[in-house]
TORZAKE-235861 format. One line per field, with one value per residue: residue number from 1; x, y, z of N, C-alpha, C in turn. Coordinates in steps of 0.2 Angstrom, whole numbers. Example, Ala and Ser with C-alpha at 12.3 -4.5 7.8 and 13.67 -1.06 7.14 Angstrom:
num <- [1|2]
n.xx <- [66|64]
n.yy <- [-28|-11]
n.zz <- [39|35]
ca.xx <- [62|68]
ca.yy <- [-22|-5]
ca.zz <- [39|36]
c.xx <- [66|64]
c.yy <- [-16|0]
c.zz <- [39|39]
***
This chain:
num <- [1|2|3|4|5|6|7|8|9|10|11|12|13|14|15|16|17|18|19|20|21|22|23|24|25|26|27|28|29|30|31|32|33|34|35|36|37|38|39|40|41|42|43|44|45|46|47|48|49|50|51|52|53|54|55|56|57|58|59|60|61|62|63|64|65|66|67|68|69|70|71|72|73|74|75|76|77|78|79|80|81|82|83|84|85|86|87|88|89|90|91|92|93|94|95|96|97|98|99|100|101|102|103|104|105|106|107|108|109|110|111|112|113|114|115|116|117|118|119|120|121|122|123|124|125|126|127|128|129|130|131|132|133|134|135|136|137|138|139|140|141|142|143|144|145|146|147|148|149|150|151|152|153|154|155|156|157|158|159|160|161|162|163|164|165|166|167|168|169|170|171|172|173|174|175|176|177|178|179|180|181|182|183|184|185|186|187|188|189|190|191|192|193|194|195|196|197|198|199|200|201|202|203|204|205|206|207|208|209|210|211|212|213|214|215|216|217|218|219|220|221|222|223|224|225|226|227|228|229|230|231|232|233|234|235|236|237|238|239|240|241|242|243|244|245|246|247|248|249|250|251|252|253|254|255|256|257|258|259|260|261|262|263|264|265|266|267|268|269|270|271|272|273|274|275|276|277|278|279|280|281|282|283|284|285|286|287|288|289|290|291|292|293|294|295|296|297|298|299|300|301|302|303|304|305|306|307|308|309|310|311|312|313|314|315|316|317|318|319|320|321|322|323|324|325|326|327|328|329|330|331|332|333|334|335|336|337|338|339|340|341|342|343|344|345|346|347|348|349|350|351|352|353|354|355|356|357|358|359|360|361|362|363|364|365|366|367|368|369|370|371|372|373|374|375|376|377|378|379|380|381|382|383|384|385|386|387]
n.xx <- [-106|-91|-80|-62|-51|-38|-23|-14|0|6|15|13|11|9|10|4|-8|-15|-18|-26|-37|-42|-47|-57|-65|-71|-65|-58|-68|-76|-68|-70|-63|-59|-51|-39|-30|-15|-7|10|24|37|49|56|48|37|43|47|35|29|38|37|25|14|7|-1|2|11|14|28|45|53|67|67|61|70|82|79|78|91|96|101|102|100|88|82|71|60|53|42|39|25|19|21|17|18|25|39|38|46|55|69|77|85|94|91|103|112|106|108|122|123|116|125|135|130|119|103|87|81|70|71|84|96|110|114|110|118|131|130|129|141|150|146|147|154|162|157|141|127|115|98|88|73|76|89|88|81|73|75|88|95|93|100|113|116|115|125|136|154|156|166|163|158|147|136|125|110|97|81|64|50|40|48|57|57|59|72|79|78|83|96|101|102|109|102|89|81|65|48|33|20|31|42|36|30|41|45|34|36|47|59|68|72|65|75|76|67|64|61|69|81|80|69|57|56|53|44|36|31|19|20|23|25|34|29|16|10|11|3|-9|-16|-28|-32|-20|-21|-34|-31|-21|-29|-38|-30|-24|-35|-38|-27|-29|-40|-35|-25|-32|-33|-44|-49|-41|-43|-53|-47|-37|-43|-48|-35|-31|-37|-37|-33|-25|-15|-17|-15|-15|-26|-22|-8|-6|-12|-3|7|-1|-6|6|11|22|28|43|48|44|28|29|25|24|29|27|28|30|24|26|21|15|2|-4|1|7|12|16|13|19|31|46|59|71|72|73|85|94|93|97|110|116|115|123|136|137|137|146|143|142|140|133|125|117|110|103|95|88|80|72|63|55|40|36|31|20|12|9|1|-10|-15|-16|-27|-37|-37|-28|-17|-1|17|28|40|49|60|69|79|84|82|82|72|67|56|38|34|29|28|30|16|4|-9|-7|-7|1|10|25|32|44|59|72|89|97|109|110|114|112|105|108|101|106|119|125]
n.yy <- [84|92|90|87|92|83|83|71|64|52|39|29|14|-3|-3|8|6|6|19|22|13|18|29|25|15|21|22|33|44|40|43|57|63|71|63|68|62|63|60|57|59|55|51|62|72|71|72|85|92|89|95|108|112|109|98|89|76|61|46|37|32|23|27|40|51|52|54|67|74|74|82|77|75|87|93|99|96|95|80|68|51|43|31|14|10|-2|-18|-26|-31|-28|-32|-39|-37|-42|-38|-45|-48|-49|-60|-70|-72|-76|-88|-95|-98|-107|-104|-107|-101|-95|-87|-85|-87|-78|-79|-87|-80|-69|-74|-79|-66|-61|-69|-68|-55|-43|-31|-16|-17|-9|-3|0|10|17|29|38|38|25|10|1|4|2|-12|-18|-13|-18|-32|-35|-31|-32|-41|-46|-37|-23|-10|2|14|20|32|29|33|23|20|20|11|-2|2|8|-3|-11|-3|-3|6|3|-12|-20|-20|-14|-13|-8|-17|-14|-13|-21|-33|-27|-25|-38|-42|-34|-40|-36|-40|-52|-58|-59|-60|-59|-45|-48|-59|-54|-46|-51|-44|-30|-13|-4|7|22|32|49|65|83|89|101|102|91|93|105|100|89|81|79|72|60|55|52|42|32|29|24|14|5|2|-5|-16|-22|-24|-34|-46|-59|-62|-50|-44|-46|-37|-25|-25|-22|-9|-2|-3|7|22|33|29|17|14|2|-15|-26|-39|-39|-31|-39|-50|-46|-43|-55|-62|-70|-72|-69|-74|-74|-70|-76|-87|-100|-95|-91|-94|-83|-83|-71|-60|-47|-36|-28|-27|-35|-43|-31|-24|-11|-3|10|6|11|5|1|13|17|8|11|25|23|17|27|37|30|29|42|49|55|61|48|46|58|56|44|49|58|50|41|50|53|42|40|32|35|44|35|25|33|36|24|16|22|17|4|-5|-19|-16|-17|-20|-13|0|-3|-16|-31|-31|-43|-54|-64|-79|-86|-85|-76|-74|-59|-47|-37|-24|-29|-42|-51|-51|-56|-57|-57|-67|-59|-60|-57|-61|-66|-70|-60|-50|-35|-25|-12|-7|-9|-8]
n.zz <- [17|15|2|-1|-14|-20|-29|-37|-43|-55|-63|-77|-73|-67|-53|-49|-46|-32|-30|-42|-40|-28|-32|-42|-37|-26|-14|-10|-11|-1|10|9|-1|-16|-28|-39|-52|-60|-74|-78|-89|-85|-72|-68|-72|-64|-51|-51|-53|-40|-31|-35|-31|-38|-36|-23|-18|-23|-32|-30|-33|-21|-17|-21|-13|-2|-9|-14|-2|2|-8|-20|-37|-42|-37|-22|-9|4|5|10|13|16|17|10|-6|-14|-16|-23|-40|-51|-66|-75|-90|-106|-121|-137|-143|-132|-125|-134|-133|-120|-120|-128|-120|-112|-104|-96|-95|-80|-70|-57|-52|-46|-45|-56|-67|-66|-67|-80|-87|-84|-90|-103|-107|-118|-116|-107|-100|-104|-93|-92|-82|-74|-67|-59|-45|-39|-34|-44|-49|-37|-34|-46|-44|-32|-34|-44|-38|-35|-45|-59|-69|-79|-78|-85|-80|-87|-88|-92|-97|-91|-101|-113|-113|-120|-133|-131|-129|-140|-150|-147|-138|-124|-116|-108|-95|-80|-74|-69|-71|-83|-92|-95|-100|-112|-119|-122|-129|-141|-146|-143|-134|-120|-105|-90|-77|-61|-51|-38|-35|-32|-20|-9|-4|-8|-5|-17|-23|-16|-6|-8|-1|1|16|22|18|23|36|37|33|41|42|28|23|31|27|14|15|22|12|2|8|10|-3|-7|1|-5|-18|-15|-14|-24|-32|-36|-45|-59|-62|-58|-67|-79|-77|-75|-88|-95|-106|-99|-89|-90|-103|-111|-118|-109|-107|-106|-94|-85|-84|-74|-63|-60|-58|-68|-80|-97|-102|-115|-131|-137|-129|-116|-103|-86|-69|-56|-40|-27|-35|-35|-23|-14|-1|11|26|33|22|18|28|32|34|44|44|31|24|29|23|10|11|15|4|-5|0|0|-14|-18|-11|1|18|29|42|42|30|33|44|38|29|37|43|33|29|36|48|60|58|50|60|68|60|55|66|73|66|69|63|62|68|67|81|82|73|65|57|55|39|27|34|35|30|28|31|45|62|71|85|88|87|88|89|78|67|53|45|28|19|17|11|5|-11|-9|4|13|28|33|46|55|67|66|53]
ca.xx <- [-99|-86|-74|-56|-48|-31|-20|-9|4|8|18|9|14|4|10|0|-15|-19|-21|-32|-43|-44|-52|-62|-70|-74|-62|-56|-74|-78|-65|-71|-58|-60|-44|-38|-24|-12|-2|16|28|43|49|59|43|33|47|47|28|28|43|35|18|8|4|-1|5|13|16|35|50|55|73|66|60|77|87|77|79|98|98|104|99|98|82|82|65|58|48|41|36|20|17|23|11|18|32|42|34|50|58|75|77|92|93|92|111|115|103|112|129|122|114|131|140|126|114|96|83|77|69|72|91|100|117|115|110|124|136|130|131|149|154|144|149|159|163|152|134|123|109|93|84|69|78|95|86|76|74|78|96|98|94|105|120|118|116|131|142|159|157|170|158|157|140|134|118|107|90|76|57|48|37|53|62|57|63|79|83|77|88|103|103|104|109|98|86|77|59|42|28|20|35|46|32|29|48|45|29|39|53|66|73|68|66|81|76|62|67|61|74|87|77|62|52|58|49|45|34|28|15|25|20|29|33|25|9|8|10|-3|-16|-16|-34|-32|-16|-24|-39|-28|-18|-34|-41|-25|-23|-41|-38|-22|-32|-44|-30|-22|-37|-32|-51|-51|-36|-45|-57|-42|-33|-48|-48|-29|-30|-40|-32|-31|-21|-9|-18|-12|-20|-27|-18|-1|-6|-14|3|10|-6|-6|13|12|26|31|50|50|38|25|31|19|24|32|24|33|26|26|29|19|11|0|-5|2|13|15|19|12|23|37|51|65|77|73|75|92|97|93|101|117|118|116|129|142|138|138|152|140|144|136|129|120|113|106|98|90|84|76|66|59|50|36|33|27|13|8|6|-4|-16|-18|-18|-33|-43|-37|-24|-11|6|23|30|46|49|66|70|85|82|85|83|67|67|49|33|36|25|32|27|12|-1|-15|-5|-8|5|15|29|34|51|62|79|93|99|116|110|116|107|106|106|101|110|127|127]
ca.yy <- [84|96|86|90|90|82|82|66|62|45|37|24|8|-7|-2|14|3|8|26|21|10|22|34|22|11|25|22|40|47|38|47|64|66|70|62|69|58|67|55|60|56|53|52|68|77|70|75|93|94|89|100|115|113|108|92|88|70|57|39|39|27|23|31|47|56|52|58|74|77|75|87|74|75|94|96|98|97|90|76|62|45|42|24|10|8|-8|-21|-30|-29|-27|-37|-37|-40|-41|-38|-52|-50|-52|-66|-75|-73|-79|-95|-98|-101|-113|-102|-109|-96|-96|-80|-84|-89|-72|-81|-90|-75|-64|-78|-79|-60|-60|-73|-66|-48|-41|-24|-14|-18|-3|-5|5|10|22|35|37|36|21|3|-3|5|-1|-19|-19|-11|-23|-39|-36|-28|-37|-45|-44|-34|-16|-8|9|15|24|33|29|33|16|18|20|6|-7|5|9|-10|-13|2|-3|12|-1|-19|-23|-15|-16|-9|-10|-19|-19|-11|-27|-37|-24|-26|-45|-43|-31|-44|-32|-44|-57|-57|-64|-61|-55|-41|-51|-64|-51|-44|-54|-40|-23|-7|-2|13|25|38|54|72|88|89|106|101|86|97|109|97|82|77|77|66|54|53|49|36|27|27|20|7|0|0|-10|-22|-24|-27|-40|-51|-61|-62|-43|-42|-45|-30|-20|-25|-19|-2|0|-3|13|26|39|26|14|14|-4|-21|-29|-45|-37|-29|-45|-54|-43|-43|-62|-65|-75|-68|-72|-72|-74|-69|-82|-93|-102|-91|-93|-92|-80|-82|-65|-55|-40|-36|-22|-26|-41|-43|-25|-21|-3|0|13|4|15|1|1|20|17|4|16|31|21|16|33|40|27|30|49|52|59|59|42|47|63|53|40|52|61|45|39|55|53|37|42|27|38|46|29|22|37|36|17|14|25|13|-3|-9|-22|-13|-20|-17|-9|3|-6|-23|-33|-32|-49|-60|-69|-84|-89|-81|-76|-70|-54|-43|-32|-21|-33|-49|-56|-49|-61|-54|-61|-68|-53|-62|-55|-67|-68|-72|-55|-46|-28|-23|-5|-5|-10|-6]
ca.zz <- [19|10|0|-3|-20|-20|-35|-36|-49|-56|-69|-79|-71|-64|-46|-47|-45|-26|-32|-47|-37|-23|-35|-47|-33|-21|-7|-9|-10|6|15|8|-5|-24|-30|-46|-54|-66|-77|-79|-94|-83|-65|-67|-72|-58|-46|-52|-51|-33|-28|-37|-28|-43|-34|-16|-17|-29|-33|-31|-32|-14|-15|-23|-7|1|-13|-14|5|2|-13|-25|-44|-43|-34|-15|-6|10|3|15|11|22|17|5|-10|-17|-15|-29|-47|-56|-70|-78|-97|-110|-128|-141|-144|-126|-124|-138|-130|-114|-122|-131|-114|-108|-99|-97|-91|-73|-68|-49|-50|-47|-46|-62|-72|-65|-69|-87|-89|-83|-95|-110|-108|-122|-114|-102|-101|-102|-90|-92|-76|-75|-64|-55|-38|-40|-32|-50|-49|-31|-35|-51|-41|-26|-37|-48|-35|-34|-51|-64|-75|-79|-80|-86|-79|-91|-86|-98|-94|-92|-108|-118|-111|-125|-139|-130|-129|-147|-154|-145|-133|-118|-117|-103|-91|-75|-75|-67|-76|-88|-98|-97|-105|-118|-123|-124|-135|-146|-147|-142|-129|-116|-97|-88|-69|-58|-46|-31|-34|-29|-14|-9|-2|-8|-6|-23|-23|-9|-7|-5|-1|4|23|25|16|27|43|37|31|44|40|21|22|34|23|8|17|23|6|-2|12|9|-10|-7|4|-11|-23|-13|-16|-31|-36|-38|-50|-66|-62|-58|-74|-84|-75|-77|-95|-98|-109|-94|-84|-93|-110|-114|-118|-102|-106|-104|-87|-81|-82|-68|-58|-58|-58|-74|-85|-103|-103|-122|-135|-139|-124|-112|-97|-80|-63|-51|-33|-24|-39|-34|-17|-12|6|15|30|34|16|17|33|30|39|44|42|23|22|31|18|4|12|15|-3|-9|3|-3|-21|-20|-7|7|25|30|47|40|25|36|48|33|26|42|44|27|30|41|52|66|55|48|66|71|56|54|73|74|63|71|59|66|67|70|87|81|66|62|58|51|32|24|39|35|24|28|34|52|66|75|89|84|92|89|90|72|61|50|40|23|17|14|10|-1|-15|-7|11|18|32|34|53|56|73|65|46]
c.xx <- [-95|-81|-68|-54|-41|-29|-14|-6|6|11|15|12|9|4|7|-7|-19|-22|-27|-38|-46|-49|-58|-67|-72|-71|-60|-62|-77|-75|-65|-66|-60|-53|-43|-31|-21|-6|4|21|34|44|52|53|38|37|47|40|27|32|40|28|12|4|4|2|7|15|23|39|53|61|72|65|67|82|85|79|87|101|102|99|97|92|82|75|63|52|48|37|31|18|20|17|11|25|33|38|39|53|65|75|84|90|94|99|114|113|107|119|128|120|121|135|136|121|107|92|80|76|70|79|95|107|118|115|116|130|136|131|138|153|152|146|155|161|158|145|130|116|104|89|79|71|84|94|80|78|77|86|99|98|99|112|121|119|122|137|147|160|162|167|157|150|140|127|115|99|86|69|54|44|42|58|63|61|70|83|83|82|95|106|106|105|105|94|83|71|53|37|23|26|40|42|31|36|48|40|32|45|59|71|69|70|71|80|70|65|67|66|81|86|70|56|54|53|49|43|31|23|19|21|26|28|29|18|6|7|4|-9|-16|-22|-34|-27|-18|-29|-36|-25|-23|-37|-36|-24|-29|-41|-33|-25|-36|-40|-27|-26|-36|-39|-53|-46|-38|-49|-52|-38|-37|-48|-41|-28|-33|-35|-29|-26|-15|-10|-15|-17|-20|-23|-11|-1|-8|-8|6|5|-7|1|14|16|28|38|52|44|35|27|25|19|27|28|29|29|29|28|27|14|9|-2|-5|8|16|18|18|16|29|43|57|71|78|75|83|96|98|98|109|120|120|122|135|143|140|143|149|142|138|131|123|115|108|101|93|85|78|70|61|54|46|32|29|20|9|5|0|-11|-19|-19|-25|-39|-42|-32|-18|-4|11|25|36|45|56|66|76|82|86|85|78|67|60|44|34|32|30|27|23|7|-7|-13|-6|-4|10|19|31|41|54|70|82|95|105|116|112|110|109|104|107|105|117|129|126]
c.yy <- [87|91|90|88|89|80|77|64|55|44|30|17|4|-5|5|12|5|15|26|18|14|27|31|18|15|25|30|44|46|42|55|67|65|70|63|66|61|62|59|56|53|54|59|73|77|73|82|95|94|94|107|116|112|102|92|81|66|50|40|33|28|27|38|52|57|56|65|78|78|80|84|75|82|97|94|100|92|86|70|57|43|35|21|8|1|-11|-26|-27|-27|-33|-34|-41|-39|-41|-45|-53|-52|-58|-72|-77|-77|-87|-98|-101|-105|-110|-104|-104|-99|-89|-79|-85|-83|-74|-83|-85|-70|-68|-78|-72|-58|-63|-70|-59|-47|-33|-22|-15|-12|-5|1|4|16|29|33|35|32|14|-1|-2|1|-9|-21|-18|-17|-30|-40|-33|-34|-42|-42|-42|-27|-14|-1|10|21|25|33|28|26|15|18|15|0|-4|6|2|-12|-9|1|2|9|-8|-23|-18|-18|-11|-12|-12|-14|-18|-17|-32|-34|-25|-33|-46|-40|-35|-40|-35|-49|-55|-62|-65|-57|-52|-44|-56|-61|-49|-46|-50|-33|-18|-4|5|16|31|44|61|77|88|95|105|96|89|101|106|90|78|75|71|60|51|49|43|31|25|22|14|2|-2|-5|-16|-26|-27|-33|-46|-53|-61|-55|-41|-41|-38|-25|-19|-21|-11|1|1|3|18|31|36|23|14|8|-10|-24|-35|-44|-35|-35|-50|-52|-44|-50|-66|-71|-71|-72|-69|-71|-73|-76|-88|-95|-98|-95|-90|-89|-78|-75|-60|-48|-40|-29|-21|-33|-41|-37|-22|-14|1|3|12|9|12|1|8|20|13|8|22|29|20|22|37|37|29|38|53|57|56|54|44|52|60|48|43|56|56|42|44|55|48|38|36|29|41|40|25|26|36|29|14|16|21|5|-8|-12|-19|-17|-16|-13|-6|1|-13|-25|-35|-39|-55|-65|-73|-88|-85|-82|-71|-65|-51|-38|-29|-25|-41|-54|-55|-55|-58|-59|-62|-62|-54|-59|-61|-70|-70|-66|-52|-39|-26|-16|-3|-6|-7|1]
c.zz <- [13|8|-2|-9|-19|-27|-34|-42|-49|-62|-71|-78|-67|-56|-44|-45|-38|-27|-36|-44|-32|-26|-39|-43|-27|-14|-5|-7|-3|11|14|4|-13|-26|-37|-48|-60|-68|-79|-84|-91|-75|-63|-67|-66|-52|-46|-50|-44|-29|-29|-35|-33|-41|-26|-14|-23|-27|-35|-30|-25|-13|-17|-17|-3|-3|-14|-7|5|-3|-19|-32|-45|-40|-26|-12|-1|8|8|12|17|22|10|1|-13|-16|-21|-35|-52|-60|-73|-85|-100|-117|-131|-142|-138|-124|-128|-136|-124|-115|-125|-126|-110|-104|-101|-92|-85|-70|-60|-47|-51|-49|-53|-68|-72|-68|-77|-90|-89|-88|-102|-112|-113|-122|-109|-105|-99|-100|-90|-85|-77|-72|-60|-48|-38|-36|-38|-50|-42|-31|-40|-48|-36|-29|-41|-45|-34|-40|-55|-70|-74|-82|-80|-85|-83|-89|-92|-95|-96|-99|-114|-118|-117|-131|-138|-131|-137|-152|-152|-140|-126|-120|-113|-99|-85|-74|-71|-73|-77|-94|-100|-102|-111|-122|-126|-130|-141|-149|-147|-138|-125|-109|-95|-80|-67|-52|-39|-30|-32|-22|-14|-7|-2|-9|-12|-24|-17|-11|-4|-5|2|12|25|23|21|34|43|35|34|42|33|20|25|30|17|10|19|17|2|1|10|2|-11|-4|-2|-16|-21|-14|-23|-35|-38|-44|-57|-67|-62|-64|-79|-83|-77|-84|-99|-101|-104|-89|-88|-101|-114|-114|-111|-101|-104|-97|-83|-79|-75|-62|-55|-57|-62|-79|-91|-103|-110|-126|-137|-135|-120|-105|-91|-74|-58|-45|-30|-28|-38|-28|-16|-5|9|20|31|28|15|23|31|35|38|43|34|21|24|26|12|5|13|8|-6|-6|0|-10|-23|-15|-2|13|27|36|46|35|28|40|44|31|31|44|39|27|36|45|58|63|53|54|69|67|56|61|75|71|64|67|63|64|70|76|87|74|62|62|54|44|29|28|39|29|23|32|42|56|70|80|86|89|93|89|84|66|59|44|34|22|14|12|4|-5|-12|1|16|22|34|41|54|62|72|58|45]
***
């Protein structure tokens, strides 16, 4: 069998694991793919590499393909998200100085109480809070903006590549940040600050990273994109098994991937986070998912939520932004590829985002799909038919 060589970019984060495992454990080879993974120093570098055709596919922040399709950030390209790679996995941290101010007004740490942390920030702030996020078009920014919307609090968003987040906090470039693991844990170990919240406490089931590719490449290479999607899906299934995560941690720790101590990576993989240096740690249920309850399905309602936010923030015409966003998340292609191998698929490609507070059985092609809780911290529901 002739194998196709696919060049796929990634940023060194724990949630790149589906691509790494697809390569290292043979899921890609089984599909006839030689998967070449190319580590990128920043999200802007990865974006440019994909847009300039140096990559066939990429591990990408879920809002990035939508932003690119809308021409935001100076790069316009038809990039599509063919599946979700990971759900959740983010942490929020604050500098030691800000933590001291929060404690002075009586805050007691709870990584799951978004209201309490926002209250403490509001009372402790002594001027604008500079929030670091990995990229202007990221779920990190969406979560921060949504969480603090309506607060008597001024925030300034600063873009900082994930590996540099700890130093930015320590040097005073930012007062707080939201980032994917393991870079929050690295900041804790460096005593640059402390964790204040898990991202899932803002939105319980947020699409974090997607597998993205150019629209024209997808159209011209249907067999290759389908093979890559199948390989990544099966890698995600393997990763979802808690018994496999120690092996995955050791692989991710290698220099060509994250190049970090395995024990730091393991915290995210197990959802056992150290909020403070030399602390005992805190269990965060559902901290990171790779394959559970249609986690990999590119919901068009989630694309619409992102597109709506981008339209409001950047002054775009709402209807056009939503239409672009919905076209980017390729639920049609996912159904075609995964349906062919018998994967249980949701009966619809839209849902009310934030409506589920407990695991819920829904209509599906094989009758066995249970969606996980996806509530927003404030109880709001995003209805794609109305919002």
